[in-house]
N, C-alpha and C positions, 0 to 999 in steps of 0.2 A: 516807924524809921529806926533802922539798925545804930548803934551808935560805931564808935568809931573803930575801922579797921584797921593794921597796918601790913603792905605787902614790900617786902622789900625794904625800901628809905621810904616810899611810898606811907602819907594818911592819908584814909578817905572816911572822911567823916560830915555827918549833916548839917545843914548850914544851921543856928542861932540866928536868927533875923538881929536878935540885941548884940552879936558880935561885931561890933561897928571893923576890924580887922579881918575879919574874916568875908564881912559882907563888901569892902571894897576890894578884895584880895576877886573876889568871885564878879562883879560888874567889870573890873582892870581885866582880867582876861578876857572876861564874852566882846567888851570892845576892842580889845587885841585882835583879838579873832576874827571880829568883824572886819577890824580892816588891813588886816594883811589878805584874808580868803575872797571879800565879798569885795569888788571896787566896784562901786557908785551904788551901795545900799549905804543905810546909813547905820551909823553906830548906837549900840543900845543907851536906852532913854537909863541913866540911873535914880531917873524920880518912879519910873515908871518899874525896873527892875526891881528896886525897892519893897514898890507895892507886890509886885507879884510874888513875894515870899508869903506875903500874908493872907491872900487874898487869891482865891481860886474856885470857879463854879463848884456848886453841888454837885454837878455830874461825873467827876471826877476826884480823883485819888494824888495826891501829888507829893512827889517826894524830891530833893535834891541836896546834892554832896557835894564837897570839893574835895580836889587834889591837892595834897602839902607835902610839900620836900625843905625841909631845913625854916621851916615857919611860913614857906613861901605859897602864896595857891599858885599851880600850875595849873589845872585842868577841872572841869568843871560837869556834871553829871546833871538831867534834871528828867524824871518818871513820871507821866501825866499816863493815867489808868483809865478808863472809863469804868465806872460803880453800876450803872442801868444798863447795859448792851457792851455787845462787845467785852466782855469779862478775860475773854482767852490775850487779850493784847496789853504790850505796855507802848504808849509809842516814847521815845528815846533820844535827849537832845546831848551829845558826848562833844567836849570842845576838848582840847586841850592847847595850851599858850604856844604859841609859835617859836616861841625861843627853848622849848623845853620839848621838843618831837621828836621823835627817835629816838626817845630814852627811857620806854617800857611805861610812861604814862597813860598810854591810851591800852595798850595791853590791859593794864592793871584796874583800868578801870570797865574797861569790857567784861574782863573774866568776875569783877564783884556784882555788874550787872546779869547777867547772869545766871551766875550763884541765887541771887537776888529776886529774880522774874518766878525760881525756879521756890524759890519759899514761898511766895506770894502766890501761888499757883498761876501765873502766867507763861504759856508757853510759845507765844511768838512777838519778839520786839522788832519792832516799825522803826525804823533809823531814815534818818534824809543826807543826800550831798549835793554835791554840785557841779558840774563844768561846763565849760568855753560852750562858746559857738564860735563857727566859724566866722573872722569878720567881726564879732565882740571883744570884750575887754578878756583879758585873761584871768580867768578865775584860779584857786589854787585845785586842786586835784587829790590832795595826799586822803580828805576825807571819802574819796567815792575809793583808790586805791585801800585803803584802810579796810572801809568796808568787805570791801573784795577776796580779801587775805583771810579774814576772816569767818568767811563763810556767811556773807548776809548778799543775799542775789536781788539784783536789779528788777524791780517786779510792778514798778507802774514807773514815767514820765510824764513831766511837766514843762511848759514853755514859760519862764520870767518873764514878763514885758512888762516895762515903762514906760510912762507916760509922762511926758515934759508939757506940761498945761502951758506955758509961754508961747509954744509952738501948735498951738491946735485955733482953729480961725470959726470963731464965735458965727461966720455965716456957714459954713460949710454944714458944722454941728445943725445948727437951726435948719437948713435944709433936709439933711436926714431925718431930723424931729418931725418936719411936718408930712413929711414923705411919711415915715410912719405909721404918723394917725391917721394919714388917711385910710389906710390897713385895718383900725382899730378900732370902727364903730361899736358902739354899746359896750366898752371900757371907758374906766375914767381911773384918773390918778393920783394916789393918798401918798403924803409924803410925811416925816414924823423925824424928830430928831430924839435919841435912845429910848422913849416908853413908847410899843405899840399900842393902840389905841383898842379897849377892848374888844371891839367887838371883831376884831381880825385877828387876835390874841391867837385864834387857834385853828386858823390859817395858816398863819407862822410857824405852828409848830408843827403841821401836816406838809408844809416846803421845808421846812427843815428836817422833818425823818429822809423828805426824799431828796434830797443832798447826797446822802449816803447811798442810792441805789441809781439814781435816775444818768449822770457824769458818768462820761467813759472811762473805765479804769483798769490796770492790769485784769488779765484773769486770777494773777496767781497773787493778788492782793489781798490779805483774807482781812479786809474790813468788812462788818456783820451790818443787817438794817440796824438802825438806830430806834431809839425809846423817844419821842416828846410827846410832852403836853404843854399849857399855859402856863403850869407851875416851875417846868425848866426854861422856859423860856423869860417867866420873869425873873427868874431865878439869875440865868445868863446877862437880863440887862441889870438886875444889882450890882450882881459881880464889876462888869462894866462900868459902872456909876461909880462905884467904890473905888476902883480903880482909877480916875481920873481921863478912862477913855470914852470921847464922845465919837457914836453912833448916828451915820445919816443913813435914812431908810429911804428908800425907795417904795411903794407896790399900786400893783394892777388889779383891780375890783371888776370883774364882769358884772354890770348893772342889773340887769334880767334876774343874775340868782340871788348874788349877795357876794360869791364862791371868791376868794383871794386868787386869783389867776397865774401871781407870778409878783417875785421880790429881787430887791438887790440893794446892795450896803455896802458902807465905804467905814472902814477905821480911822481914826487921831487917834494917837499916843500923846499920854503927856511930855512934855517937854519936848517934844518934835515938831518942828515949824517948816521945814520943809517938806516932808514926806508923808503919804499918806496910805491906806492899806485897802485894794478892792476885794472884796470879801463875798461871799456868798452870792451868786446870781443863779434866778431859777425860771422855767415859766412850766406851770404844769402840763402834763402832754397835752390833755382833750381842749386847752388855751394857746396851741402853738399854733405857727403859720399866720399871725396879725402884728406880723413886727412887733412885737410887745417888748423882745432882748432889748433892741435898739431903743425904747422908748425908756425903760429903767434906764436904762446906763448913764443915757445923756441925761437925763430927766436926774437922777442921783448926784452927775459930777457937778451940776449947775447948784441944786442942793446945798454941795458943800463948798464950793466958790462963793458961794452966795456967804454964808458963815466966816470961811475962812480964805478969805482969797490972795493971802500969800502965799498959799500951799501949792511948790512948784510940780512935784513929782505924786504920781499915783501908781501901784505896783499893782502886778495883778497876774492870776497863773492858771494856763490854762492846760487838759490835756493836749497832747500832739495830733490827737484823731478830730477833737470838737472843733470839726470846719464852722460849726453855725457862729459860734461862741467867737470863735480867733475872727473872723472876716468881722465882727460888730468890734469889737477891740481894734483892728487895725486900721478902719473906716474913722474910729475916734483916734489914732493919733498914737496907741500904744506901739512898742516897737521890741523887740528881741533883743535881752539881755544876759541872759542863761539858764541854761537848762534846770532842773531843780529834778533829782533821784530820787525813790521813794528803795528803799532797802529793808531785806527782810528777813528774819533769820525764822526759822520754825525749831525748838529745842526738843521737840520730840514728836 
């Protein structure tokens, strides 16, 4: 990580987790950005943000910086850089406090990022922006326009859906779940919280690898196959537990072969009492056609509600062309909230 850099009147400096004012300014900026740009989404959890400063998966390298002007934090950067695969890539989070936009802060941070990427030997920067859907809440589009003006092309897009669990009918879910099991003879459900059973961990590694190649992606999105093994799964679990996250997991096992046929997980962050995040759901290709995706999603949502009945919203993302998973989500009560854009720039 580099030391402090000055660009005009803007300081860009790495975040010291023990610098209380710097960390408070960083969290305050993140919360101001979320409140302004992302209606309907939760504000970042201060406790979780502090834990993120100290802990991350061994499979990525992380750098975090803030932009400061006259002693006040007005912007932030995070670089997440895979170190076992996709070593060409930086995943970038760039945020500018709403009260300090159009003053050169974002430009300074992005110029710093592109120089830093070159120093690190990374030639691809992937970032994220949001846009509104017709009939939905109005999201701020400044991130989209900023990326476009600086040569970042939209290479993939997903619809962010949210499920209000207070509106979900248990009878309808029960019917869908029972109908799905009628097509799933020869399979059984396994569930756990946080740590995968030893006999399934190799299968979880395989399915996590497939998440990088199986879901629909834009042709120009430069995401390459991942490398997963049991050790990576265990380190990811350890990191989540140490950061106070709770991971609710459901898996389907093919009884005759013992193969892990599919999995789904939901993440809950510390300090968050209303929102949870649906993460990966996948069914291995040769086991498709048995309604296993529906079983996994409903079973895992029930697991979440059994442990945390006060959670109201679950968020998920799907490629707009992923008709099968969208149909499952819509049947469960997920409704579109906004469109999330993957924006990418190749530096060489």
